[in-house]
VOVEX-176825 format. One record per residue: residue number from 1; residue in three letters; x, y, z of N, C-alpha, C in turn. Coordinates in steps of 0.1 Angstrom, whole numbers, plus 5000, padded with zeros to 4 digits. Atoms other than C-alpha are relative to their C-alpha. Layout:
NODE	NUM	ALA	X	Y	Z	X	Y	Z	X	Y	Z
...
This chain:
NODE	1	MET	4990	5007	4988	8719	9138	5915	4988	4988	5003
NODE	2	TRP	5010	5010	4992	8687	9116	5928	4990	4993	4989
NODE	3	VAL	5008	5004	5009	8668	9113	5898	5009	4990	4991
NODE	4	PHE	4990	5008	5007	8702	9095	5881	5000	4989	5012
NODE	5	THR	5000	5011	4991	8705	9074	5912	4986	4990	5001
NODE	6	ILE	5013	5006	4994	8668	9063	5915	4997	4993	4984
NODE	7	ARG	5003	5003	5017	8665	9055	5873	5015	4982	5002
NODE	8	ARG	4992	5012	4999	8697	9030	5880	4998	4993	5007
NODE	9	ILE	5004	5010	4988	8685	9014	5910	4985	4995	4991
NODE	10	ILE	5010	5005	5007	8652	9009	5890	5005	4989	4988
NODE	11	THR	4994	5014	5007	8671	8989	5860	5007	4988	5007
NODE	12	MET	4997	5012	4995	8686	8970	5886	4994	4989	5001
NODE	13	ILE	5009	5012	4995	8653	8950	5892	4999	4990	4988
NODE	14	PRO	4999	5013	5013	8651	8933	5858	5012	4994	5001
NODE	15	GLN	4986	5007	5000	8689	8927	5862	5001	4983	5010
NODE	16	LEU	5001	5012	4989	8683	8908	5894	4987	4985	4998
NODE	17	PHE	5009	5008	5002	8653	8890	5883	5005	4991	4990
NODE	18	VAL	4991	5009	5012	8669	8875	5850	5013	4991	5009
NODE	19	LEU	4990	5013	4991	8699	8867	5874	4995	4989	5010
NODE	20	SER	5005	5010	4993	8679	8848	5895	5000	4984	4993
NODE	21	ILE	5007	5012	5007	8661	8825	5869	5013	4992	4992
NODE	22	VAL	4987	5007	5005	8698	8822	5851	5008	4992	5010
NODE	23	ILE	4996	5012	4989	8711	8808	5883	4994	4992	5006
NODE	24	PHE	5005	5013	4998	8688	8784	5891	4997	4990	4992
NODE	25	ILE	5003	5011	5014	8683	8768	5857	5015	4997	5002
NODE	26	LEU	4988	5004	5003	8725	8769	5859	4999	4988	5012
NODE	27	ALA	4996	5009	4989	8724	8749	5892	4989	4988	5000
NODE	28	LYS	5009	5011	5000	8694	8726	5884	5007	4991	4989
NODE	29	MET	4998	5008	5010	8714	8717	5854	5015	4990	5005
NODE	30	MET	4986	5007	4995	8746	8705	5875	4996	4983	5003
NODE	31	PRO	5004	5017	4998	8747	8664	5875	4995	4996	5016
NODE	32	GLY	5001	5004	4991	8727	8650	5901	4997	5009	5012
NODE	33	ASP	5008	4988	4993	8711	8668	5933	5007	4994	5016
NODE	34	ALA	4996	5001	4988	8717	8668	5969	5002	4987	5005
NODE	35	LEU	5002	5014	4997	8708	8632	5974	5009	4990	4993
NODE	36	THR	4993	5012	5007	8733	8618	5952	5017	4995	5003
NODE	37	GLY	4987	5003	4997	8762	8598	5960	5003	5004	5013
NODE	38	LEU	4995	4996	4984	8762	8613	5997	4991	4996	5007
NODE	39	VAL	5008	5011	4991	8740	8589	6013	5002	4988	5006
NODE	40	ASP	4997	5016	4994	8739	8557	6033	5001	4994	4983
NODE	41	PRO	5001	5007	5009	8745	8533	6002	4987	4987	5004
NODE	42	ASN	5007	5008	4997	8722	8510	6023	4981	5002	4999
NODE	43	ILE	5017	4993	5000	8690	8531	6018	4997	4995	4989
NODE	44	ARG	5008	5006	5011	8664	8518	5995	5001	5010	4988
NODE	45	PRO	5001	4988	5012	8660	8536	5960	4987	5007	5002
NODE	46	GLU	5015	4997	4997	8622	8537	5972	5003	5011	5010
NODE	47	ALA	5000	4986	4988	8631	8558	6001	5008	5013	4995
NODE	48	LEU	4994	4986	5006	8653	8581	5983	4991	5005	4990
NODE	49	GLU	5008	4992	5009	8632	8587	5955	4987	5006	5009
NODE	50	ALA	5011	4995	4991	8602	8594	5984	5007	5013	5006
NODE	51	GLN	4991	4988	4994	8629	8618	5999	5000	5009	4993
NODE	52	ARG	5004	4988	5010	8629	8635	5965	4987	5006	5000
NODE	53	GLU	5016	4996	4996	8593	8637	5965	4995	5009	5005
NODE	54	ARG	5003	4990	4987	8592	8654	5997	5004	5015	4997
NODE	55	LEU	4992	4986	5000	8618	8682	5990	4994	5008	4986
NODE	56	GLY	5004	4992	5012	8603	8689	5957	5009	4999	4991
NODE	57	LEU	4989	5002	5009	8632	8674	5938	4995	4998	4985
NODE	58	ASN	5004	5006	5017	8612	8662	5911	4991	5005	4993
NODE	59	ASN	5011	4992	5007	8587	8691	5903	5008	5008	4986
NODE	60	PRO	4998	4994	5010	8592	8709	5872	5009	5014	5006
NODE	61	TRP	4988	4989	4994	8623	8735	5874	4992	5013	5002
NODE	62	TYR	5007	4989	4996	8597	8764	5873	4992	5001	5011
NODE	63	ILE	5009	4997	4983	8573	8753	5902	5014	5000	5009
NODE	64	GLN	4989	4998	4991	8609	8748	5919	5005	5013	5001
NODE	65	TYR	4993	4990	5001	8622	8783	5911	4989	5007	5007
NODE	66	TRP	5014	4995	4996	8586	8799	5920	5000	4997	5018
NODE	67	ASP	4998	5002	4985	8590	8780	5954	5012	5010	5011
NODE	68	TRP	4988	4995	4994	8623	8793	5957	5001	5018	5002
NODE	69	ILE	5000	4987	4998	8620	8829	5951	4989	5007	5006
NODE	70	THR	5010	4995	4989	8590	8833	5971	5007	5001	5013
NODE	71	ASN	4994	5002	4983	8609	8820	6000	5011	5013	5001
NODE	72	VAL	4991	4987	4998	8638	8844	5991	4999	5015	5002
NODE	73	PHE	5004	4993	4996	8620	8872	5990	4991	5006	5015
NODE	74	LYS	5003	4998	4979	8610	8866	6030	5012	4997	5003
NODE	75	GLY	4991	5002	4993	8644	8861	6036	5007	4985	5006
NODE	76	ASP	5000	5012	5001	8645	8823	6032	5007	4996	4990
NODE	77	PHE	4988	5002	5016	8676	8808	6009	4993	4986	4999
NODE	78	GLY	4998	5010	5002	8661	8772	6021	5011	4991	5015
NODE	79	GLN	4994	5007	4993	8678	8743	6039	5013	4994	4993
NODE	80	SER	4986	5008	5009	8716	8732	6034	5001	4987	5002
NODE	81	PHE	5003	5019	4998	8712	8694	6029	5013	4993	5009
NODE	82	GLN	4988	5006	4996	8748	8689	6038	5004	5005	5012
NODE	83	ASN	4998	4994	4989	8751	8712	6067	4985	5000	5008
NODE	84	LYS	5008	4999	4991	8717	8707	6082	4997	5012	5009
NODE	85	MET	5004	4986	4991	8710	8741	6091	4997	5009	4987
NODE	86	PRO	5006	4992	5009	8695	8771	6074	5007	5008	4992
NODE	87	VAL	4985	4991	5012	8715	8786	6044	5003	5016	5006
NODE	88	THR	5002	4986	4997	8707	8824	6058	5013	4999	5013
NODE	89	GLU	4994	5001	4990	8725	8812	6090	5014	4997	4998
NODE	90	LEU	4985	5006	5008	8754	8791	6071	5009	5008	4999
NODE	91	ILE	4995	4994	5005	8762	8821	6053	5003	5014	5005
NODE	92	SER	4994	4991	4991	8761	8846	6080	5009	5000	5007
NODE	93	GLN	4986	5003	4991	8787	8827	6100	5012	5005	4991
NODE	94	ARG	4990	4993	5010	8808	8830	6070	5004	5015	4990
NODE	95	LEU	5000	4986	5006	8800	8864	6055	5009	5012	5009
NODE	96	VAL	4992	4994	4991	8819	8879	6084	5017	5001	4996
NODE	97	ASN	4986	4999	5005	8854	8866	6076	5003	5008	4984
NODE	98	THR	4998	4997	5016	8849	8874	6037	5002	5016	5001
NODE	99	PHE	4996	4985	4998	8844	8909	6049	5011	5005	5003
NODE	100	TRP	4988	4990	4995	8872	8914	6069	5013	4996	4987
NODE	101	LEU	4988	5001	5005	8896	8897	6043	4996	5010	4989
NODE	102	SER	5004	4990	5008	8876	8920	6017	5012	5014	5000
NODE	103	LEU	4994	4984	4994	8885	8952	6035	5014	5000	5000
NODE	104	MET	4983	4998	4997	8921	8942	6043	5006	5001	4984
NODE	105	THR	4994	5000	5013	8927	8936	6008	4996	5012	4990
NODE	106	LEU	5004	4986	5012	8912	8970	5993	5006	5010	5007
NODE	107	ILE	4989	4992	4995	8933	8988	6020	5011	4995	4995
NODE	108	LEU	4984	5002	5005	8968	8970	6008	4999	5003	4986
NODE	109	THR	5001	4999	5014	8952	8973	5973	5004	5015	4998
NODE	110	TYR	5000	4984	5005	8952	9012	5974	5013	5001	5010
NODE	111	LEU	4987	4995	4993	8982	9015	6000	5013	4999	4991
NODE	112	ILE	4991	5005	5013	9004	8997	5970	4996	5010	4991
NODE	113	ALA	5006	4991	5017	8985	9011	5940	5005	5015	5003
NODE	114	ILE	5001	4983	5004	8985	9046	5947	5013	5005	5002
NODE	115	PRO	4980	4993	5002	9025	9054	5956	5008	4992	4991
NODE	116	LEU	4996	5004	5010	9033	9033	5930	4999	5007	4989
NODE	117	GLY	5008	4997	5012	9011	9044	5906	5001	5018	4994
NODE	118	LEU	4994	4984	4999	9022	9085	5914	5014	4998	4997
NODE	119	VAL	4985	5001	5003	9058	9075	5913	5001	4999	4982
NODE	120	SER	5000	5003	5015	9054	9057	5880	4996	5012	4988
NODE	121	GLY	5000	4988	5006	9037	9088	5865	5008	5013	5001
NODE	122	ARG	4991	4987	4996	9055	9115	5879	5013	5000	4991
NODE	123	TYR	4985	5005	5008	9088	9098	5866	4999	4991	4988
NODE	124	ASN	5001	5010	5014	9078	9081	5833	5012	4999	4992
NODE	125	ASP	4991	5002	5007	9104	9068	5815	5013	5000	5006
NODE	126	THR	4988	5002	4989	9128	9067	5844	5002	4983	5004
NODE	127	PHE	4997	5014	4992	9143	9033	5861	4990	4995	5006
NODE	128	ALA	5009	5005	4990	9116	9035	5887	4991	4998	4991
NODE	129	ASP	5014	5007	5008	9088	9033	5861	4999	4992	4992
NODE	130	ARG	4997	5014	5006	9104	9007	5840	4998	4988	5009
NODE	131	ALA	4997	5012	4987	9108	8988	5874	4985	4999	5003
NODE	132	ILE	5015	5004	4999	9069	8995	5882	4992	4995	4993
NODE	133	THR	5009	5007	5015	9055	8988	5847	5004	4984	5001
NODE	134	GLY	4999	5019	5002	9073	8953	5848	4998	4994	5009
NODE	135	TYR	5005	5004	4991	9060	8949	5880	4987	4997	4996
NODE	136	THR	5010	5002	5004	9025	8951	5866	4998	4993	4990
NODE	137	TYR	5002	5009	5013	9031	8934	5832	4997	4982	5007
NODE	138	ILE	4999	5011	4997	9040	8907	5856	4986	4992	5005
NODE	139	GLY	5015	4999	4994	9006	8911	5876	4995	4993	4992
NODE	140	PHE	5008	5000	5006	8986	8911	5848	5000	4984	4994
NODE	141	ALA	5001	5009	5007	9004	8878	5834	5000	4987	5008
NODE	142	ALA	5003	5008	4990	9001	8858	5864	4988	4999	5007
NODE	143	PRO	5017	5008	4993	8968	8838	5876	5003	5000	5016
NODE	144	LEU	4999	4999	4982	8961	8847	5913	5001	4988	5003
NODE	145	PHE	5001	5014	4988	8954	8810	5923	5020	4995	5001
NODE	146	ILE	4986	5003	5003	8992	8804	5907	5007	5008	5010
NODE	147	PHE	4994	4989	4995	9004	8836	5924	4999	4996	5017
NODE	148	ALA	5005	5001	4984	8985	8827	5960	5006	4985	5005
NODE	149	LEU	4995	5014	4999	9001	8788	5957	5015	5006	5006
NODE	150	VAL	4985	4998	5000	9035	8803	5954	5002	5011	5013
NODE	151	MET	5004	4994	4989	9029	8826	5983	4999	4990	5014
NODE	152	LEU	5001	5009	4990	9018	8802	6005	5011	4989	5004
NODE	153	PHE	4990	5008	5000	9046	8780	5997	5012	5005	5010
NODE	154	ILE	4986	4992	4991	9075	8804	6008	4994	5006	5008
NODE	155	PHE	4998	4996	4987	9060	8824	6035	4992	4996	5010
NODE	156	GLY	5010	5008	4994	9037	8797	6046	5007	4991	5007
NODE	157	PHE	4994	5010	4997	9056	8766	6049	5016	5004	5000
NODE	158	GLN	4982	4999	4998	9092	8773	6039	5002	5011	5010
NODE	159	LEU	4994	4991	4989	9097	8806	6060	4991	4998	5013
NODE	160	SER	5006	4998	4985	9069	8800	6085	4994	5013	5006
NODE	161	TRP	5002	4986	4992	9060	8835	6087	4986	5002	5006
NODE	162	PHE	5014	4997	4998	9025	8832	6084	4993	4986	5002
NODE	163	PRO	5009	5011	5000	8999	8807	6092	4994	4994	4988
NODE	164	THR	5000	5004	5014	8988	8786	6063	4984	4993	4997
NODE	165	SER	5012	5004	5001	8951	8779	6071	4992	5005	5011
NODE	166	GLY	5005	4994	4984	8920	8790	6096	4998	5015	4999
NODE	167	SER	4997	4982	4994	8909	8826	6106	5006	5003	5010
NODE	168	VAL	4997	4996	4990	8923	8825	6137	5006	4986	5010
NODE	169	ALA	4991	5012	4996	8946	8802	6158	4986	4994	5015
NODE	170	PRO	5009	5006	4993	8927	8776	6178	4999	5003	5017
NODE	171	GLY	4998	4995	4987	8916	8782	6214	5002	5015	5007
NODE	172	MET	5003	4984	4999	8912	8817	6211	4986	5001	5007
NODE	173	GLU	5016	4997	4996	8884	8834	6232	4996	5013	4996
NODE	174	SER	5004	4990	5006	8864	8857	6216	4998	5012	5006
NODE	175	GLY	4998	4990	4992	8865	8893	6223	5014	5005	5005
NODE	176	THR	4990	4999	4997	8898	8895	6234	5014	5004	4993
NODE	177	VAL	4987	4999	5007	8931	8911	6222	5002	4994	4991
NODE	178	ALA	4993	5011	5009	8947	8883	6212	4992	4992	4990
NODE	179	TYR	5006	5007	5009	8919	8869	6198	5000	5011	4982
NODE	180	ALA	4998	4989	5011	8919	8903	6173	5010	4996	4993
NODE	181	MET	4990	5001	5010	8953	8899	6166	5004	4989	4991
NODE	182	SER	4998	5011	5006	8951	8864	6159	4995	5001	4986
NODE	183	LYS	5010	5005	5012	8924	8870	6131	5008	5008	4991
NODE	184	PHE	4991	4986	5010	8947	8903	6118	5012	4993	4993
NODE	185	TYR	4990	5011	5005	8975	8875	6115	4996	4991	4990
NODE	186	HIS	5001	5009	5012	8957	8853	6096	4997	5006	4987
NODE	187	LEU	5009	4996	5010	8942	8877	6075	5012	5006	4991
NODE	188	LEU	4993	4992	5008	8976	8890	6061	5007	4995	4990
NODE	189	LEU	4991	5006	5014	8992	8865	6037	4989	4998	4991
NODE	190	PRO	5013	5003	5013	8955	8858	6017	5002	5013	4995
NODE	191	SER	5003	4985	5007	8948	8899	6018	5016	5003	4990
NODE	192	LEU	4988	4993	5008	8984	8905	6005	5002	4995	4985
NODE	193	SER	4997	5008	5010	8985	8879	5980	4989	5002	4987
NODE	194	MET	5012	4998	5007	8951	8887	5964	5006	5017	4998
NODE	195	ALA	5001	4983	5001	8961	8930	5967	5014	5000	4991
NODE	196	LEU	4987	5001	5008	8996	8920	5951	4996	5003	4981
NODE	197	ILE	5003	5009	5013	8978	8906	5920	4987	5012	4995
NODE	198	THR	5013	4992	5007	8945	8929	5917	5005	5017	5002
NODE	199	THR	4994	4987	5001	8969	8963	5924	5004	5006	4987
NODE	200	VAL	4996	5000	5012	8981	8958	5890	4990	5011	4989
NODE	201	SER	5007	4992	5007	8955	8976	5871	4998	5012	5004
NODE	202	THR	5003	4983	4994	8952	9008	5894	5012	5005	4997
NODE	203	VAL	4986	4992	5002	8989	9012	5891	4999	5008	4984
NODE	204	GLN	4999	4994	5010	8987	9015	5856	4987	5007	4992
NODE	205	TYR	5010	4986	5003	8951	9035	5852	5007	5014	5005
NODE	206	LEU	4994	4983	4995	8970	9062	5875	5011	5003	4995
NODE	207	ARG	4988	4997	5007	8999	9061	5859	4994	5006	4989
NODE	208	SER	5000	4993	5011	8985	9070	5825	4989	5013	5002
NODE	209	GLU	5004	4985	4996	8960	9096	5843	5009	5009	4998
NODE	210	ILE	4986	4989	4994	8992	9114	5859	5006	5007	4986
NODE	211	ILE	4992	4998	5014	9008	9112	5824	4987	5010	4990
NODE	212	ASP	5008	4990	5008	8978	9125	5807	4996	5012	5004
NODE	213	THR	5001	4987	4992	8972	9154	5831	5013	5006	5001
NODE	214	LYS	4988	4992	5002	9010	9165	5828	4997	5009	4989
NODE	215	GLN	5000	4993	5014	8998	9177	5792	4988	5007	5000
NODE	216	LYS	5006	4991	5000	8968	9197	5801	5003	5015	5005
NODE	217	ASP	4996	4986	5004	8964	9235	5795	5002	5004	5013
NODE	218	PHE	5004	4995	4987	8957	9243	5832	5013	4996	5006
NODE	219	VAL	4989	5005	4993	8989	9224	5843	5014	5010	4989
NODE	220	LEU	4991	4991	5008	9010	9243	5812	5000	5012	5006
NODE	221	LEU	5002	4985	4994	8996	9275	5828	5005	5002	5012
NODE	222	ALA	4992	5000	4992	9006	9267	5861	5014	5002	4999
NODE	223	ASN	4985	4997	5001	9042	9261	5850	5002	5011	4992
NODE	224	ALA	4995	4984	5005	9043	9297	5828	5000	5006	5012
NODE	225	LYS	5005	4990	4988	9029	9311	5862	5016	5000	5011
NODE	226	GLY	4994	5000	4992	9061	9300	5879	4996	4993	5013
NODE	227	ALA	4999	5007	4988	9048	9277	5901	5008	4985	5006
NODE	228	SER	4994	5010	4990	9065	9251	5924	4996	4986	4990
NODE	229	GLU	5008	5016	5000	9067	9212	5909	4991	4995	5006
NODE	230	SER	5002	5008	4990	9059	9198	5939	4983	5007	5003
NODE	231	ARG	5015	4994	4996	9029	9224	5942	4990	4993	4991
NODE	232	ILE	5010	5005	5014	9017	9214	5908	4997	4988	5001
NODE	233	TYR	5010	5010	4997	9015	9183	5913	4992	4991	5011
NODE	234	ARG	5008	5002	4989	9002	9181	5947	4985	5007	5000
NODE	235	LYS	5009	4992	4996	8976	9208	5942	4989	4997	4984
NODE	236	HIS	5006	5000	5011	8966	9200	5904	5000	4985	4992
NODE	237	ILE	5001	5011	5004	8979	9170	5889	4995	4986	5005
NODE	238	PHE	5005	5012	4990	8973	9142	5917	4989	5001	5006
NODE	239	ARG	5014	5001	4999	8941	9156	5926	4993	4995	4990
NODE	240	ASN	5011	5000	5012	8926	9156	5894	5002	4982	4995
NODE	241	SER	4997	5012	5003	8943	9120	5886	4993	4986	5011
NODE	242	LEU	5007	5006	4990	8930	9106	5920	4986	4995	4996
NODE	243	LEU	5010	5003	4999	8896	9110	5912	4990	4991	4990
NODE	244	PRO	5004	5016	5002	8887	9083	5888	5003	4990	5003
NODE	245	ILE	4993	5008	4992	8907	9063	5907	4990	4996	5011
NODE	246	ALA	5009	5003	4994	8879	9068	5932	4985	4994	4994
NODE	247	ALA	5009	5008	5007	8854	9060	5908	4994	4989	4998
NODE	248	PHE	5001	5012	5006	8863	9028	5898	5000	4989	5015
NODE	249	PHE	5004	5010	4986	8860	9017	5936	4991	4988	5007
NODE	250	GLY	5007	5009	4996	8831	8999	5933	5003	4988	4991
NODE	251	TYR	4995	5008	5008	8845	8978	5905	5011	4992	5007
NODE	252	GLU	4990	5005	4986	8873	8970	5929	4993	4988	5007
NODE	253	ILE	5006	5010	4993	8847	8954	5951	4995	4988	4992
NODE	254	THR	4999	5014	5008	8836	8931	5921	5009	4991	4997
NODE	255	GLY	4983	5008	5001	8872	8922	5915	5003	4988	5009
NODE	256	LEU	4995	5007	4991	8874	8908	5949	4991	4986	5003
NODE	257	ILE	5012	5012	4995	8841	8884	5948	5008	4992	4991
NODE	258	GLY	4993	5014	5006	8859	8862	5921	5016	4993	5009
NODE	259	GLY	4988	5003	4991	8891	8864	5939	5004	4993	5013
NODE	260	SER	5002	5007	4983	8880	8853	5974	4994	4986	4997
NODE	261	VAL	5003	5013	4999	8867	8824	5961	5010	4987	4999
NODE	262	PHE	4983	5007	5000	8906	8812	5951	5003	4997	5012
NODE	263	ILE	4989	5000	4991	8924	8823	5978	4995	4998	5011
NODE	264	GLU	5008	5009	4986	8896	8811	6006	5006	4986	4999
NODE	265	SER	5001	5016	4998	8901	8776	5991	5017	4996	5001
NODE	266	ILE	4987	5004	4998	8937	8779	5988	5007	5001	5013
NODE	267	PHE	4992	4997	4987	8946	8792	6020	4990	4994	5013
NODE	268	SER	5007	5004	4989	8916	8770	6037	4994	5014	5013
NODE	269	TYR	5003	4993	4989	8902	8802	6053	4985	4997	4995
NODE	270	PRO	5013	5003	5002	8866	8801	6061	4988	5010	4997
NODE	271	GLY	5007	4990	5006	8847	8826	6040	4988	4993	4992
NODE	272	ILE	5008	5004	5013	8818	8824	6013	5004	4996	4990
NODE	273	GLY	4994	5007	5013	8841	8816	5986	5005	4989	5005
NODE	274	HIS	4996	5018	4998	8854	8784	6006	4988	4995	5001
NODE	275	LEU	5011	5006	5000	8821	8776	6013	4994	4997	4985
NODE	276	PHE	5005	4998	5016	8807	8784	5975	5003	4984	4996
NODE	277	LEU	4995	5008	5004	8831	8757	5962	5001	4983	5009
NODE	278	SER	5001	5011	4992	8828	8732	5988	4984	4997	4997
NODE	279	SER	5016	5003	5003	8787	8733	5980	5000	4995	4987
NODE	280	ILE	5000	5006	5013	8793	8728	5945	5002	4981	4998
NODE	281	THR	5000	5012	4997	8811	8697	5953	4992	4990	5005
NODE	282	GLN	5008	5009	4999	8787	8684	5972	4983	5002	4996
NODE	283	ARG	5016	4997	5006	8758	8694	5953	4992	5005	5008
NODE	284	ASP	5008	4992	4991	8745	8717	5978	4992	5009	4994
NODE	285	THR	5006	4990	5013	8720	8734	5952	4995	5012	5011
NODE	286	SER	4999	4986	4998	8709	8756	5980	5008	5009	5006
NODE	287	VAL	4994	4991	4997	8733	8771	5991	5013	5006	4991
NODE	288	VAL	4992	4999	5012	8753	8773	5957	4990	5013	4998
NODE	289	THR	5005	4990	5009	8721	8792	5941	5001	5017	5014
NODE	290	ALA	4998	4987	4993	8720	8816	5973	5011	5009	5002
NODE	291	LEU	4986	4994	5002	8760	8823	5969	5002	5009	4990
NODE	292	VAL	4995	4991	5014	8760	8834	5933	4989	5008	5001
NODE	293	MET	5011	4987	5000	8727	8852	5941	5007	5012	5005
NODE	294	LEU	4991	4991	4993	8749	8870	5968	5006	5008	4990
NODE	295	PHE	4989	4994	5008	8778	8875	5943	4991	5011	4989
NODE	296	GLY	5010	4995	5009	8753	8886	5916	4996	5015	5003
NODE	297	ILE	5005	4985	4997	8739	8914	5939	5011	5008	5003
NODE	298	ALA	4986	4996	4999	8775	8924	5949	5004	5008	4988
NODE	299	SER	4998	4993	5013	8783	8932	5916	4998	5007	4995
NODE	300	ILE	5006	4988	5002	8757	8952	5909	5000	5011	5004
NODE	301	LEU	4996	4988	4992	8757	8969	5936	5011	5008	4999
NODE	302	GLY	4987	4996	4999	8795	8976	5932	4999	5004	4986
NODE	303	ALA	5001	4992	5013	8785	8990	5893	4991	5008	5005
NODE	304	LEU	5011	4990	5000	8758	9011	5907	5010	5012	5008
NODE	305	LEU	4990	4995	4988	8782	9024	5938	5014	5010	4988
NODE	306	SER	4992	4992	5009	8806	9035	5908	4996	5007	4991
NODE	307	ASP	5009	4994	5012	8784	9049	5885	4996	5012	5008
NODE	308	ILE	5003	4988	4990	8769	9072	5917	5011	5007	5003
NODE	309	ILE	4989	4989	5002	8807	9086	5921	5005	5001	4988
NODE	310	LEU	4999	4992	5013	8812	9091	5886	4990	5012	4993
NODE	311	SER	5010	4989	5002	8784	9110	5884	5000	5014	5008
NODE	312	ILE	4994	4993	4991	8796	9128	5913	5013	5009	4993
NODE	313	ILE	4985	4995	5007	8831	9136	5897	4994	5006	4986
NODE	314	ASP	5001	4989	5011	8816	9145	5863	4981	4999	4995
NODE	315	PRO	5012	4997	4999	8779	9158	5860	4998	4995	4986
NODE	316	ARG	5005	5009	5017	8779	9144	5821	4990	4995	5002
NODE	317	ILE	5003	5013	4998	8769	9114	5832	4986	4997	5003
NODE	318	ARG	5015	5001	4997	8739	9122	5848	4990	5000	4989
NODE	319	MET	5010	4998	5012	8725	9134	5815	4997	4988	4989
NODE	320	LYS	5003	5011	5010	8727	9100	5798	4992	4989	5003
């Protein structure tokens, strides 16, 4: 077990190195830089050129990359040109909001997916199964950003059941019960919008696992011994079907990364996804590279977590 985990961690090192190079080059290929079109037009071109020279923006890309990656190892992602503050501090302020949004989405995803998958798999080819399967087909076909816009329009603007922007009501004092309830209230609509779409793959996978497990020899043997249907499902089918779902928990985290960018922008939720898009439009390269690097690390760690869980469930994977 430990040998497998260490081997997987070692393979992450070249992945992170290549990822950092690709991210930096792509960021440099963006048109313009942080000083393009976003400064006082009265500033002389000579002064702008001197500022670029001072910031190292005129250096070759490999020199800029070396300066950047050496500072990254020190925990310094540079300075945000637009926000006039360290990138690490800026990201840490937004990361808390994204963490709570992702956690709420994960909780809602499994609260929705597991009951629907169990019902659909147990009562396959019934009306309930067809209704749940129809929902998953719609979920697969509906783009997340379109669905989120519809949810925002109906439940935010038309019915006014939920707030339409922000992460907490203005004037709330941090650390109070009212503040915590306001944070939770602002989380509900964006997290539910993302969960209703991301849950469909888990529902379909769980349904297939249950239908397949019902045909296994140990289930047929339990039936032959006269075990009750509820006991067979509780002790044998459900338990064995849920194990692969747990193994793909890490990949669920990876899927939330892309979804948070759309959700936070649509709901004006102040997380790292919203910061990412605004930094791209403002050409804030230092923030963009830091966030994409963070997203890449989270994706690699999510895959590592899934591999570890899979190796615990199925020891044969450790031999590969």
